[in-house]
C-alpha positions as CSV (number, residue, x, y, z in Angstrom):
1,M,0.3,0.0,-0.3
2,L,2.8,2.5,0.8
3,E,4.6,1.7,-2.6
4,L,1.2,2.2,-4.7
5,M,0.8,5.4,-2.7
6,G,4.3,6.5,-3.8
7,Q,5.7,6.1,-0.3
8,H,9.0,4.7,-1.4
9,D,11.3,5.5,1.5
10,E,8.4,4.3,4.0
11,A,7.6,1.2,1.8
12,R,11.8,0.3,1.8
13,V,12.0,0.5,5.8
14,A,9.3,-1.7,5.9
15,Y,10.6,-4.3,3.7
16,S,14.0,-4.3,5.2
17,R,12.6,-4.6,8.6
18,A,10.5,-7.7,7.4
19,L,13.8,-9.2,6.3
20,P,15.1,-10.7,9.4
21,L,11.8,-11.8,10.7
22,L,11.5,-14.5,7.5
23,P,12.2,-18.1,7.8
24,D,14.2,-20.0,5.7
25,V,11.8,-22.7,4.9
26,D,11.1,-21.6,1.9
27,E,14.5,-21.5,0.4
28,G,14.7,-18.0,-0.3
29,I,11.4,-17.4,-2.2
30,S,10.1,-14.9,0.5
31,R,13.5,-13.0,1.1
32,S,13.6,-12.9,-2.8
33,R,10.1,-11.1,-3.2
34,L,11.1,-8.6,-0.4
35,Y,14.5,-8.0,-2.2
36,Q,12.4,-7.2,-5.6
37,K,10.0,-5.0,-3.8
38,V,13.1,-2.9,-2.3
39,G,14.1,-3.0,-6.0
40,V,10.8,-1.4,-7.1
41,T,11.1,1.2,-4.4
42,L,14.9,2.3,-5.8
43,L,14.4,2.2,-9.2
44,S,11.2,4.4,-8.0
45,Q,13.5,7.0,-7.4
46,S,16.3,6.9,-10.0
47,K,18.7,5.0,-7.8
48,Y,19.7,2.9,-10.6
49,E,22.8,1.4,-9.0
50,E,21.3,0.4,-5.8
51,A,18.3,-1.4,-7.8
52,L,20.2,-3.2,-9.8
53,E,22.0,-4.6,-7.1
54,T,18.8,-5.3,-5.0
55,Y,17.9,-6.9,-8.1
56,R,20.7,-9.2,-8.4
57,R,20.2,-10.5,-4.6
58,A,16.7,-11.5,-5.0
59,E,17.6,-13.2,-8.2
60,A,20.7,-14.9,-6.1
61,L,18.2,-16.1,-3.5
62,L,15.9,-18.3,-5.9
63,T,16.9,-21.9,-6.3
64,W,15.4,-25.0,-7.5
65,S,14.5,-28.6,-6.6
66,G,16.1,-30.4,-9.5
67,D,14.2,-33.5,-10.5
68,D,12.4,-33.7,-7.3
69,R,8.7,-32.8,-8.8
70,R,6.2,-34.0,-6.3
71,D,3.0,-31.7,-6.0
72,D,4.1,-29.6,-3.5
73,H,7.6,-29.0,-5.1
74,V,5.5,-27.8,-8.4
75,I,3.6,-25.3,-6.4
76,A,6.9,-24.2,-4.7
77,D,8.2,-24.3,-8.0
78,K,5.6,-22.2,-9.6
79,E,5.8,-19.6,-7.0
80,R,9.7,-19.4,-7.2
81,W,9.3,-18.7,-11.3
82,Q,6.8,-15.8,-10.5
83,V,9.2,-14.2,-7.8
84,W,12.1,-14.6,-10.8
85,I,9.7,-13.4,-13.5
86,D,9.3,-10.2,-11.5
87,V,12.8,-9.7,-10.6
88,Q,13.1,-10.1,-14.4
89,L,10.8,-7.7,-15.1
90,G,12.4,-5.1,-12.9
91,L,15.3,-5.7,-14.6
92,G,14.1,-4.9,-17.3
93,G,12.2,-1.9,-16.5
94,L,16.0,-0.9,-14.9
95,Y,17.4,-1.0,-18.6
96,Y,14.6,1.1,-20.3
97,S,15.5,3.7,-17.7
98,Q,19.1,3.8,-19.0
99,G,18.1,3.4,-22.1
100,D,19.9,0.3,-23.1
101,A,17.6,-1.9,-25.5
102,D,19.8,-4.1,-25.9
103,S,19.3,-5.3,-22.1
104,I,16.0,-5.2,-22.5
105,A,16.0,-7.7,-25.6
106,K,17.9,-10.0,-23.5
107,V,15.5,-10.2,-20.9
108,I,12.6,-10.6,-23.0
109,E,14.2,-13.5,-24.4
110,C,14.8,-15.5,-21.4
111,L,11.2,-14.5,-20.1
112,G,8.9,-15.5,-22.9
113,A,8.2,-19.2,-22.2
114,V,8.7,-18.8,-18.4
115,V,5.8,-16.1,-18.5
116,E,3.7,-18.2,-20.7
117,K,3.8,-21.3,-18.6
118,Y,4.1,-19.7,-14.7
119,G,3.3,-16.0,-15.3
120,T,0.4,-14.3,-13.4
121,A,-2.1,-12.1,-15.6
122,L,-0.1,-9.1,-14.3
123,Q,2.9,-10.1,-15.2
124,Q,1.7,-11.2,-18.7
125,S,0.7,-7.7,-19.1
126,R,4.0,-6.6,-18.2
127,F,5.6,-8.4,-20.1
128,F,3.6,-7.4,-22.7
129,Q,4.7,-3.8,-22.1
130,L,8.3,-4.5,-21.7
131,G,8.3,-5.3,-25.6
132,S,6.8,-1.7,-26.2
133,M,9.7,-0.5,-24.5
134,M,12.3,-2.0,-25.9
135,A,10.7,-0.8,-29.3
136,F,10.6,2.9,-27.7
137,R,14.3,2.9,-26.9
138,R,15.2,0.7,-29.9
139,D,13.1,3.5,-32.2
140,R,14.2,6.6,-30.0
141,Y,10.5,7.3,-29.4
142,V,9.5,7.9,-33.0
143,L,6.4,5.4,-33.0
144,S,5.5,3.5,-35.9
145,D,1.9,2.3,-36.6
146,E,2.2,-1.1,-35.7
147,I,3.6,0.0,-31.9
148,V,0.2,2.2,-31.8
149,A,-1.9,-1.1,-32.9
150,W,-0.2,-3.0,-30.4
151,E,-0.7,-0.8,-27.7
152,R,-4.6,-0.8,-28.8
153,R,-4.5,-4.6,-28.2
154,H,-2.7,-3.9,-24.9
155,L,-5.8,-2.1,-23.9
156,A,-8.1,-4.5,-24.9
157,V,-6.6,-7.4,-23.1
158,A,-6.4,-5.4,-19.9
159,Q,-10.4,-4.0,-20.6
160,A,-11.1,-8.0,-20.4
161,S,-9.1,-8.4,-17.5
162,G,-11.5,-6.2,-15.4
163,D,-8.5,-5.1,-13.5
164,P,-8.5,-1.4,-12.8
165,Y,-4.6,-1.5,-12.3
166,L,-4.1,-3.1,-15.7
167,I,-6.6,-0.8,-17.4
168,S,-5.7,2.8,-16.1
169,D,-2.0,1.7,-17.3
170,A,-3.1,0.6,-20.7
171,H,-4.6,3.7,-21.1
172,F,-1.4,5.5,-20.3
173,R,0.6,3.8,-22.6
174,L,-1.4,4.0,-25.3
175,G,-1.8,7.8,-24.6
176,F,1.9,8.0,-24.3
177,T,2.3,6.0,-27.8
178,L,-0.3,8.2,-29.6
179,L,1.7,11.7,-28.1
180,W,5.0,10.3,-29.6
181,H,3.3,9.1,-33.1
182,G,1.9,12.7,-33.4
183,D,-2.0,11.9,-32.2
184,L,-2.1,14.7,-30.0
185,D,-5.6,14.9,-29.3
186,D,-6.5,10.8,-29.3
187,A,-3.4,11.1,-26.8
188,Q,-5.2,13.8,-24.6
189,V,-8.4,11.3,-24.1
190,Q,-6.2,8.2,-23.7
191,L,-4.4,10.1,-20.8
192,Q,-7.2,11.9,-19.3
193,T,-8.6,8.1,-18.7
194,S,-5.6,7.1,-17.4
195,L,-5.5,9.9,-14.8
196,K,-9.0,9.8,-13.8
197,Q,-8.6,5.9,-13.3
198,A,-5.5,6.6,-11.2
199,E,-7.0,9.0,-9.0
200,E,-9.6,6.2,-8.2
201,I,-7.6,3.5,-7.5
202,G,-4.9,5.9,-5.6
203,S,-2.1,5.1,-8.0
204,Q,0.2,8.4,-7.6
205,E,3.1,6.6,-10.0
206,R,0.3,6.7,-12.6
207,M,-1.2,10.3,-11.5
208,V,2.4,11.6,-11.9
209,S,2.9,10.1,-15.5
210,S,-0.7,10.9,-16.5
211,L,0.1,14.4,-15.7
212,T,3.7,15.0,-16.9
213,Y,2.8,13.7,-20.5
214,L,-1.0,16.0,-20.3
215,A,1.0,18.7,-20.0
216,T,3.4,17.5,-22.7
217,T,0.4,17.1,-25.0
218,H,-1.5,20.5,-24.5
219,R,2.1,22.0,-25.2
220,M,2.7,20.6,-28.2
221,S,-1.0,21.5,-29.2
222,G,-0.2,25.0,-28.2
223,Q,-2.8,25.1,-25.4
224,V,-0.7,27.7,-23.0
225,S,-3.4,28.0,-20.4
226,E,-3.7,24.3,-20.1
227,V,-0.4,23.6,-19.3
228,P,0.4,25.1,-16.2
229,I,-2.7,23.1,-14.4
230,Y,-1.0,19.7,-14.9
231,A,2.6,20.9,-15.2
232,S,2.4,22.4,-11.8
233,R,0.4,19.3,-10.3
234,A,3.3,17.3,-11.7
235,L,5.8,19.0,-10.4
236,D,4.4,18.8,-7.2
237,L,3.6,15.4,-6.9
238,A,6.8,14.1,-8.7
239,T,8.5,16.1,-6.0
240,R,6.9,14.4,-3.1
241,L,7.9,11.0,-4.5
242,H,11.4,11.7,-5.3
243,H,11.0,10.7,-9.1
244,S,13.5,13.3,-11.0
245,G,12.8,12.0,-14.5
246,Y,9.4,13.6,-13.7
247,V,10.7,16.8,-11.7
248,G,12.7,17.5,-14.7
249,A,9.6,17.3,-17.5
250,A,7.5,19.5,-15.2
251,L,10.3,21.9,-15.0
252,G,11.0,21.5,-18.9
253,N,7.1,22.5,-19.4
254,L,7.5,25.3,-17.1
255,A,10.2,27.0,-19.1
256,W,8.3,26.7,-22.0
257,L,5.6,28.1,-20.2
258,A,7.8,31.0,-19.1
259,W,9.5,31.8,-22.3
260,R,6.0,31.7,-24.1
261,G,4.8,34.2,-21.2
262,G,8.0,36.6,-21.9
263,D,10.2,35.5,-19.0
264,P,13.6,34.5,-20.2
265,Y,15.0,34.6,-16.5
266,E,12.4,32.2,-15.2
267,A,12.9,30.2,-18.4
268,I,16.6,29.6,-17.7
269,E,16.1,28.7,-14.3
270,H,13.4,26.1,-14.7
271,G,15.2,24.9,-17.5
272,L,18.3,24.6,-15.6
273,C,16.8,22.9,-12.6
274,A,15.4,20.6,-15.2
275,L,18.7,19.4,-16.6
276,E,20.0,18.9,-12.9
277,A,17.1,16.8,-12.0
278,W,18.1,14.4,-15.1
279,E,21.6,14.4,-14.3
280,K,21.4,11.0,-12.8
281,G,19.4,9.5,-15.8
282,N,18.7,8.6,-19.4
283,H,15.6,10.9,-20.0
284,P,15.2,10.9,-23.9
285,F,12.8,14.2,-23.5
286,R,15.4,16.6,-22.5
287,W,14.4,18.7,-25.6
288,L,11.3,19.9,-23.2
289,A,14.0,22.3,-21.5
290,V,16.8,22.6,-23.8
291,F,14.5,24.4,-26.4
292,P,13.3,27.3,-24.1
293,L,16.4,26.8,-22.1
294,V,18.6,27.8,-25.6
295,A,15.7,30.7,-26.5
296,A,16.2,32.4,-23.2
297,L,20.0,32.1,-23.6
298,L,20.0,33.5,-27.1
299,A,17.8,36.8,-25.7
300,Q,20.5,37.4,-23.3
301,D,23.3,37.0,-25.8
302,R,24.8,34.1,-23.9
303,V,25.7,32.4,-27.4
304,E,28.3,30.1,-25.5
305,E,26.0,28.4,-23.0
306,A,23.4,28.0,-25.7
307,V,25.8,26.0,-27.9
308,E,26.3,24.1,-25.2
309,H,22.9,23.0,-24.2
310,S,22.4,22.3,-28.1
311,K,24.9,19.4,-28.0
312,I,22.0,17.1,-25.7
313,L,20.0,17.6,-28.6
314,Y,21.5,15.1,-31.0
315,S,22.7,12.6,-27.9
316,P,22.0,9.1,-29.4
317,M,20.4,8.5,-26.1
318,Q,17.8,11.2,-26.4
319,Q,14.5,11.4,-28.8
320,Q,15.2,11.3,-32.6
321,L,14.4,14.6,-33.6
322,P,13.4,15.9,-37.0
323,A,16.5,15.9,-39.4
324,H,16.3,19.9,-40.2
325,L,15.9,20.7,-36.4
326,L,19.2,18.3,-35.7
327,A,21.2,19.6,-38.6
328,A,20.8,23.2,-37.1
329,A,22.0,22.4,-33.8
330,E,24.8,20.2,-35.0
331,S,25.8,23.2,-37.7
332,A,25.9,26.0,-34.1
333,V,28.0,23.5,-32.3
334,Q,30.4,22.8,-34.9
335,S,31.1,26.3,-35.9
336,W,31.1,27.4,-32.5
337,D,33.9,24.3,-32.0
338,R,35.9,25.5,-34.8
339,G,36.0,29.2,-33.6
340,D,33.3,30.8,-35.9
341,Q,31.4,32.5,-33.1
342,A,30.2,34.6,-36.0
343,S,28.4,31.7,-37.5
344,A,27.2,29.8,-34.8
345,L,24.3,32.6,-34.0
346,P,22.1,32.4,-37.3
347,H,22.4,28.7,-36.9
348,L,21.1,28.8,-33.4
349,V,18.2,31.3,-34.6
350,R,17.1,28.6,-37.4
351,L,17.0,26.3,-34.6
352,I,14.6,27.9,-32.4
353,E,12.8,28.9,-35.5
354,T,12.4,25.7,-36.6
355,A,11.3,24.5,-33.4
356,H,8.4,26.9,-33.1
357,A,7.2,25.6,-36.9
358,T,7.4,21.9,-35.5
359,G,5.9,22.5,-32.0
360,H,9.0,22.0,-30.1
361,I,8.7,25.5,-28.4
């Protein structure tokens, strides 16, 4: 319950206190389960190294009974496999946060037959999601019709289950996919549905993700008045949840709002704070902050800083932006690096003008 409500620190303390109280009669299954749950709390707070270590400890505790297949051992093996599945799914989520599509693919490969044989409905749904997560990272969030169709099928499966948590999650994932497919109106509908359902079931993790991308969807639609409603709520909730990725995204959207409102000082402040929040992870949408930040820096003739931040846009860990945007950013950086500052400025101006035309600022 604490984890569902986003109280990660409190949940981790509760799990840690329970560990010494567990008997060893189940060959480490319960202990492994608790370590897996601790890993979830660490991953939710972007503590990647600690999460990886914890998942590995959970994995190491799991053993099998060899050829002994009496009914009680079959049941125990099923439970063990289900804990193992959750550990692997956690590792898949960790690799997603780190932008490691190859490692996600390896998790999917080793999970497939096991999930089909032993997985619960929730685990099968999460395995379904992991395939999309790999595609997101592999394709750098330039999403195809096939991925949209995949997520629509996932929503249908979730609705058939009747599980409100799965349904809310599936609406979010479809909305997120539609957003990066360019279907902004449909994305808003799905994200609003996800937010409403998350509020009803008390899932703060899903609430903060829905709020974040509702702000982004309204921003990309040019609906200025709607952005602060969602971005401010997202920032407040993400801060309370210690979720640095969503803190950065909310600040990036507030930086855009400040720039559109004619306040370059606030745009710079929010933009720099967003980049600071993202320092430890590989958040793929740093352009949310970079574009308003670069525009505001140019307005103050701080060209060198604008050039430096423009480098983020063509990092391979970031969403693939339109070619003409990347060309302008790279031209600015190349001109500056070879000492031709006079040529860098018009490239930066072209970058911001193009970003206005594409809806990125």
